C-alpha positions, 0 to 999 in steps of 0.5 A: 154734465152738471156741476154736481154730477161732475163733482160726484164723478171726481169723488169716485175717482179719488176715493177708495171703495169701502172694504165691504163694498164691491164695484156694483155697491159703489155704483148703487151708493153713488146713485143714492148719494146723488139723490141725497145731494139734491136735498141741499143747495148745489154750492154746499153739495159740490163743496162737500164732495170737494172736501170729502177726500180731505176727510177720509180716503174711503167712499162716504156713507150716507150718514157721513156725507149728511153730517158734512153737508149739514156742517157746510150748510151752517157755515155757508148760511144756506137754507135760510127760510127752509123750515117748518113754515113758521118763519124758521130756518134750517140754519142758525141766523142772527143771534142763533148763529152767534150762539151756534158758533160759541157752542162749537168753540166751547164744546166742539162741532160734534156736540153742536151737531148732536144738540143743535143739528139743523132740521133734526134736533133744532130749528132757528129764528133770529133769536130763538132756538127750537128744540125738544125737551131733552135738548132744552134741558141739556143746553140750559145745563151746559150753556146757561151763562151763554144763553143769558149772555147772548139773549137767545131763547131756547124754546121747547117745540113738540114739532122739533121732537117729531123732526128727529123721529122722522130723520131716524125713520128716513135714514133707517137708523136702528130701532129708535124708541124715544124715551117716555117721560114720567108725568 
């Protein structure tokens, strides 16, 4: 059995099924999450499964697990080079990692995951954070001084706007309709 499969088996043994989940539902959810875990580096996936029981007594939903995986991937610095193929990363590196950490210190990790979520609302290079127009405006409004202090460039990129739409569609999140900006 692989480390990942072993870690998932251990997780199933120590958490409780959600109230709306029967034994068959938990087995199906486990298979789905096993596929999700393979989208991340193995060390990050195993760490997330190990940490989950400290986060909740309940079996994780896919969204909860992805949130934890993304946070751990950022902390581990895993995924460098896994971006759009434009020399970008799915995790902050260099100055953008320092920027990410300062944003977390000031506004909290939930804020950072909303506006700087790797591969969903942001991509990174050493000195640039690539975001959509709304993210650009929000980050400048909330962190103008920090942006100037760190020298990080917040760059508007239409490809990043598409990342969010793809993420929403891939994860079946509601009836998302992006806001249209007036010309």
